[in-house]
SEBA-220478 format. One line per field, with one value per residue (C-alpha): x, y, z; residue number from 1; residue in one letter. Coordinates in steps of 0.5 Angstrom, whole numbers, plus 500, padded with zeros to 3 digits. Layout:
c1 (X:...)
c2 (Y:...)
c3 (Z:...)
i (NUM:...)
aa (A:...)
END
This chain:
c1 (261:262:258:262:261:263:264:265:263:258:259:257:262:257:258:255:254:252:253:256:256:263:268:273:274:278:272:267:271:270:263:262:267:262:256:260:262:269:270:275:273:271:271:268:262:260:254:251:251:249:243:241:241:237:232:232:230:224:222:224:218:220:221:216:215:209:205:207:214:213:208:214:219:215:214:220:223:217:221:228:227:222:228:233:236:239:236:241:244:236:236:243:240:233:238:242:237:233:232:235:230:228:226:233:236:231:233:240:239:235:240:245:241:239:247:248:243:236:230:227:220:226:229:223:219:225:221:213:212:214:212:205:203:200:205:210:205:204:212:213:209:212:218:216:212:218:214:216:216:209:207:210:207:201:202:204:198:193:197:196:188:188:192:188:181:184:185:178:176:180:180:172:172:177:173:167:173:177:170:168:174:174:167:168:174:171:164:169:173:167:165:171:173:168:161:164:166:159:155:159:156:150:151:155:147:144:138:134:136:132:133:136:142:142:143:149:152:152:155:160:162:163:167:171:173:173:176:182:176:173:179:181:174:175:181:179:173:178:183:177:173:180:181:174:174:180:183:178:175:168:169:171:166:161:164:164:157:156:160:156:149:150:145:148:155:154:152:159:164:160:162:169:169:167:173:178:176:174:180:185:184:182:189:192:189:191:199:198:197:192:184:185:191:189:182:186:190:183:181:185:185:178:179:172:171:164:165:173:168:164:170:173:167:166:174:172:166:171:176:170:169:163:163:165:159:154:158:157:151:150:153:148:153:155:150:146:149:156:156:152:158:162:157:158:166:167:162:166:173:173:174:179:175:169:172:176:169:166:171:170:163:164:169:164:159:163:165:159:155:162:160:154:155:160:155:150:155:156:150:148:154:152:146:148:153:149:144:150:152:144:143:149:147:140:142:146:141:135:138:139:133:130:134:132:124:126:129:123)
c2 (144:139:137:137:136:140:141:148:152:159:166:163:157:152:146:145:141:140:140:146:147:150:149:146:146:152:156:152:155:162:161:159:164:169:166:167:159:157:150:146:140:140:134:132:128:122:123:117:121:127:123:120:127:129:123:124:132:129:124:125:122:124:131:136:144:147:152:157:156:157:162:166:164:167:174:174:173:178:183:183:183:188:192:191:185:179:173:169:173:174:166:166:172:167:160:163:166:160:154:147:143:140:147:150:144:145:153:151:146:151:157:153:151:158:160:154:159:156:160:160:156:150:149:150:145:139:139:138:136:142:147:145:147:152:155:154:157:164:164:162:168:173:171:172:178:181:183:176:180:183:176:173:178:177:169:171:174:168:162:167:168:160:159:163:161:154:156:159:153:149:153:153:145:143:146:140:135:135:135:129:125:126:125:118:117:118:113:108:109:108:102:098:100:103:099:092:093:096:091:086:087:086:079:076:077:073:078:079:085:090:090:097:094:088:091:097:090:087:093:094:086:087:093:090:084:086:092:091:087:094:098:092:094:102:101:097:102:108:105:101:108:111:106:107:115:116:110:109:113:111:111:119:122:118:121:128:128:126:133:137:135:133:137:143:141:140:148:149:145:148:155:153:150:157:161:157:157:164:166:162:164:172:170:166:172:178:175:174:167:165:164:156:155:158:154:147:149:152:144:141:146:146:139:136:132:133:141:140:136:143:148:142:142:151:150:147:151:157:154:154:161:161:167:163:165:161:154:155:157:150:146:148:147:154:159:165:170:167:166:174:177:174:175:183:182:179:185:191:187:187:179:179:184:180:174:177:180:173:169:175:174:167:166:170:166:159:162:164:158:153:159:157:149:149:153:148:142:143:143:136:133:135:133:126:124:126:122:116:119:119:111:109:112:110:102:103:106:102:095:100:102:096:093:097:097:089:091:095)
c3 (160:166:172:178:185:191:198:202:207:207:210:216:217:215:210:203:198:192:183:179:171:169:164:169:176:176:173:178:184:181:180:187:190:187:191:197:197:198:196:200:196:188:184:176:176:171:167:171:178:174:171:178:181:176:178:185:183:178:182:191:194:201:199:197:194:198:194:199:197:190:191:196:190:184:188:190:182:180:185:183:175:176:179:173:176:170:171:173:179:181:181:185:190:192:192:198:202:200:206:204:201:195:192:192:189:183:183:183:177:174:174:171:165:164:165:159:154:156:156:164:161:158:165:169:164:166:173:172:180:181:176:172:166:168:171:165:159:163:164:156:155:159:156:148:150:155:161:164:171:171:169:175:179:176:177:184:185:182:186:194:192:190:196:201:198:200:207:208:206:211:217:216:216:221:227:225:223:230:233:230:231:239:239:235:240:246:244:242:249:253:248:249:256:261:258:259:266:268:264:266:274:270:267:274:276:272:271:266:261:258:250:250:254:251:243:248:251:243:241:245:245:238:238:243:240:233:233:228:223:223:221:216:213:214:210:204:204:203:198:194:194:191:186:184:184:181:178:172:169:169:176:176:172:176:182:179:177:184:187:182:183:192:195:200:197:190:189:193:188:183:185:187:180:177:182:179:171:171:175:171:164:166:169:162:158:161:161:153:153:146:148:146:149:155:154:154:161:165:163:167:172:174:176:174:168:166:167:163:158:157:156:152:147:148:146:139:138:139:134:129:130:134:142:148:151:147:148:155:156:152:157:162:168:168:171:166:171:169:161:161:164:159:153:157:156:149:146:150:149:157:157:163:167:167:169:175:176:177:180:185:186:186:190:196:194:197:202:205:204:207:213:213:212:219:222:221:221:229:232:229:230:237:237:234:240:244:242:241:249:252:249:253:260:258:258:264:268:267:269:276:276:275:281:286:284:286:292:294)
i (1:2:3:4:5:6:7:8:9:10:11:12:13:14:15:16:17:18:19:20:21:22:23:24:25:26:27:28:29:30:31:32:33:34:35:36:37:38:39:40:41:42:43:44:45:46:47:48:49:50:51:52:53:54:55:56:57:58:59:60:61:62:63:64:65:66:67:68:69:70:71:72:73:74:75:76:77:78:79:80:81:82:83:84:85:86:87:88:89:90:91:92:93:94:95:96:97:98:99:100:101:102:103:104:105:106:107:108:109:110:111:112:113:114:115:116:117:118:119:120:121:122:123:124:125:126:127:128:129:130:131:132:133:134:135:136:137:138:139:140:141:142:143:144:145:146:147:148:149:150:151:152:153:154:155:156:157:158:159:160:161:162:163:164:165:166:167:168:169:170:171:172:173:174:175:176:177:178:179:180:181:182:183:184:185:186:187:188:189:190:191:192:193:194:195:196:197:198:199:200:201:202:203:204:205:206:207:208:209:210:211:212:213:214:215:216:217:218:219:220:221:222:223:224:225:226:227:228:229:230:231:232:233:234:235:236:237:238:239:240:241:242:243:244:245:246:247:248:249:250:251:252:253:254:255:256:257:258:259:260:261:262:263:264:265:266:267:268:269:270:271:272:273:274:275:276:277:278:279:280:281:282:283:284:285:286:287:288:289:290:291:292:293:294:295:296:297:298:299:300:301:302:303:304:305:306:307:308:309:310:311:312:313:314:315:316:317:318:319:320:321:322:323:324:325:326:327:328:329:330:331:332:333:334:335:336:337:338:339:340:341:342:343:344:345:346:347:348:349:350:351:352:353:354:355:356:357:358:359:360:361:362:363:364:365:366:367:368:369:370:371:372:373:374:375:376:377:378:379:380:381:382:383:384:385:386:387:388:389:390:391:392:393:394:395:396:397:398:399:400:401:402:403:404:405:406:407:408)
aa (M:S:V:F:E:Y:V:A:L:D:E:K:G:R:Q:R:K:G:F:I:D:A:P:G:A:A:A:A:R:Q:K:L:R:E:E:N:I:Y:P:V:E:I:N:Q:T:D:N:K:K:V:S:A:L:S:Q:V:L:K:F:N:I:W:Q:R:V:S:A:S:E:I:S:I:F:T:R:Q:L:S:T:L:L:G:A:G:M:P:L:V:P:S:L:S:I:I:I:R:Q:A:E:E:G:L:L:K:K:T:L:V:Q:I:R:E:Q:V:N:E:G:K:S:L:T:E:S:M:S:G:F:P:Q:I:F:P:P:F:Y:L:N:M:V:R:A:G:E:A:S:G:T:I:N:L:V:L:E:R:L:A:D:F:R:E:S:Q:Q:A:L:M:N:K:I:R:S:A:L:A:Y:P:I:I:M:F:F:I:G:S:A:V:I:L:L:L:M:T:F:V:V:P:K:I:T:G:I:F:T:D:M:H:Q:T:L:P:L:I:T:L:I:L:I:A:V:S:N:F:L:K:S:F:W:W:L:I:L:I:I:L:A:A:S:I:V:A:F:R:H:T:T:T:G:T:E:A:G:K:R:L:W:D:N:I:K:L:K:V:P:V:F:G:K:I:N:R:K:I:A:I:T:R:F:S:R:T:L:A:T:L:L:Q:S:G:V:P:L:L:Q:A:M:E:I:V:R:N:V:V:N:N:V:I:I:G:D:A:I:A:K:A:S:K:D:V:E:E:G:K:E:L:S:G:P:L:T:Q:S:G:I:F:P:P:M:V:T:E:M:I:A:V:G:E:Q:S:G:T:M:E:A:M:L:N:R:I:A:A:T:Y:E:T:E:A:Q:A:D:I:M:V:M:T:S:L:L:E:P:V:M:I:L:V:M:G:F:V:V:G:F:I:V:V:S:I:L:L:P:I:F:E:M:N:Q:L:V:R)
END
């Protein structure tokens, strides 16, 4: 099987470029025509060029495949396979209507590998930055059980629910964050441009100024002269923080522990992690993934080392023959309601239903907590901004009042 690089025209007359696998040039032209693409030029490529293409597809730092693109692709593939259409034609249909980008290039490569006889899982595994282990394990389970369309539908539901949760969190936090940056920019503008002009009048008059005005002038002069130093310190602090919390195992463990114990935010982080744990484990088990394998995948999905260690320990106990609810209870991380519902699910054989119910409950609680937190953040930020602006106003007006008294 050779690889050919082609330049072609589609049905609308637009130029298309790409690569295609075929035994020969004539077969490559025929494959393109079957996809309603009409080749203008087609040339066989060498192995080095194909290898370079694979590296670009795997390590492209400028292009990204969004979560919504993967969800739409998964839903479309599930629908086509559920309608009885074979895998390769289904992929061809999705490729034809997909927008130009990294996902379309990747799907072309996957389709060619499937056409050569590889399974869908094997073809997707070459692109781990797009299809994570969780996704691949579910597809593998679907192929093994012959229910790939149902597994893909369940996978699309899962990804859409997770994406909806994150969108609600982002939208709830958007207003306070925007308000913070706008307020900070306004105060910085006042301190660096407006205040120096006004306080310069007091300085020229050689008047004895109140302490609060002297503090304002000192802060204003520092911001005006050393704003670049503040930016450097801020950037260095962000880099150091990210390196400490993600670059070292001890730092990541400490940060994850803080995220679970910090007031207000700790409860929310814990509930979101429990939602991910429950929803992911339920989806994997419903798709036919064995419990121990599902636990290993879930460990990496919760995105917290502390909770991941508790899941890993529970997985070892389950491997030794214990029930899942016992080790989770001993960890002290999972609330009693979670472990009790899991225990009921184990005894009644309705583990997946119980996990889905836990996920729905804690997702609702997390959203409610976030709404309460943001509703409290807004007045707090208004008070802080008002205090800063009030400090500036009083610092400017106080010398003016003193000048009026001297004139009288």
